[in-house]
N, C-alpha and C positions, 0 to 999 in steps of 0.2 A: 504493499500500499505506498503510496507516495502522501509529502508531507500535504499536498493540497486536500488530500481525502480525509487526513487522520482531522486535519485542522478542521474540515466543514462540520466532520461527524462531530468534534468535540466543541464546536459553535451550536450545533443542533441541541445539545445534552446540555450546557447550558443556559441554553435558551429555554427549553423544557423547565429544568429546576427552576430557572425564575419565574417563568408562568404557572407552576404547582401553588394551588391555594392553600394556606394552612386550615388542617383540622381545628376541630372544637378541641378549648383548652382542657385537659385534664386535672386542675389543678384540686377543683374542689366537685364531688358528684354527689351529695347530699343535695335532697329536695327541699325547698325553704318553705318553711312550717307559715302554715295561714292560721289566723286567728279563729278560734272556735265560734261557730256562730251562735249567735243567741237570739234565742226566741222571744221575740215580745208579744205578750198577751195583753190584747186592749182590750177595754171590760165591756161586757154585752150592755147596748145600749137598752135602755127601757121600752122605748118603740120596739125594739126585735122582740123582747121577752111579751109583752103585751100581746103582738103579732102571733108569736107562738101558743100564749093561752086562748087566743079569741080562735085560731085556726082549730085546737084541741075542742073545743066546745061545741064548735060546727061540726067535725069531726063527728064526735057522739050523738049530737043531734041527725047525723045523716044527712048533713048538707056538703057532700064529699067534694063536688066541684066549686063549691065557695071554699072549702076547707082548705083546696089545693093553692087556689089563688093567692089566699091567706098568707100559705107557707110560703108559697114564689116571691111575694113580698117581703117577707122576712128574710130570704135566702139573699134577695139582693141587698141588705143591710149588711148581714153577717155572712157571705159566701164561705167563710174558712170556719164554719161550727159545725159539728156534727150532728147537734142537736134537731138542726133544721132541717137535715138530709134523713135522719130517723121519721121525723114526723113527714116529710113529703113521701118517702118508701112506703108507710105504712097506711096514707091516703091512698095511695096510687094502688096497694095490695087491697085495700077494700073497694075500690074502685072497678077490680078486676082487671088491672093494667098491668101485669106479672113484670114484662120489660122493663116499664116505667119505673115499677117496683126494686127490682133488682139495680137497674143503672143508678138509682138515689141512694141503694145502701152501699155500693160500692164505692161512689162517691165520697159518702159520708165516713167510709173507713179510711179516707185519706186524710181526714181532720179528726180523728178517734182519740181519746186520751182518756177516757172513762172506761174501765173495766165493762161495768153492765150495759152499756150503750154501744160499743164494740160488740158484745155478745149479742144483742139484739140485733146491730145491723148484719152481722155475720149470718145472723141464721135467715133474714131478709135476702140477704144476698145469695143463699143457697148453699153454703157453706159450712 
């Protein structure tokens, strides 16, 4: 091999090494720790509680459609509370709408914190 070929090959190798991008630093493999989630529970509004009571009275009186509408109003106030989903599930069950009853029970389980309420929701969800 002559000098020109060697010099050309050496030049290409130097170029390739210069173009190489450095890899990630290996200095710290620890995952940064995130702060623990803090669950803030807002108090239940009097309007919400009043609507739940009103809906239960309507349900007991056999006014199922009216009770569902009342519970849906309560749901708009506190959509993150399992109690309203239990009430809706029970109302839909009394109305004979099994699919809606199961759907409300399953959604209520997402927010459930009380053992008795969770048990009732699981029963309505079919599990």
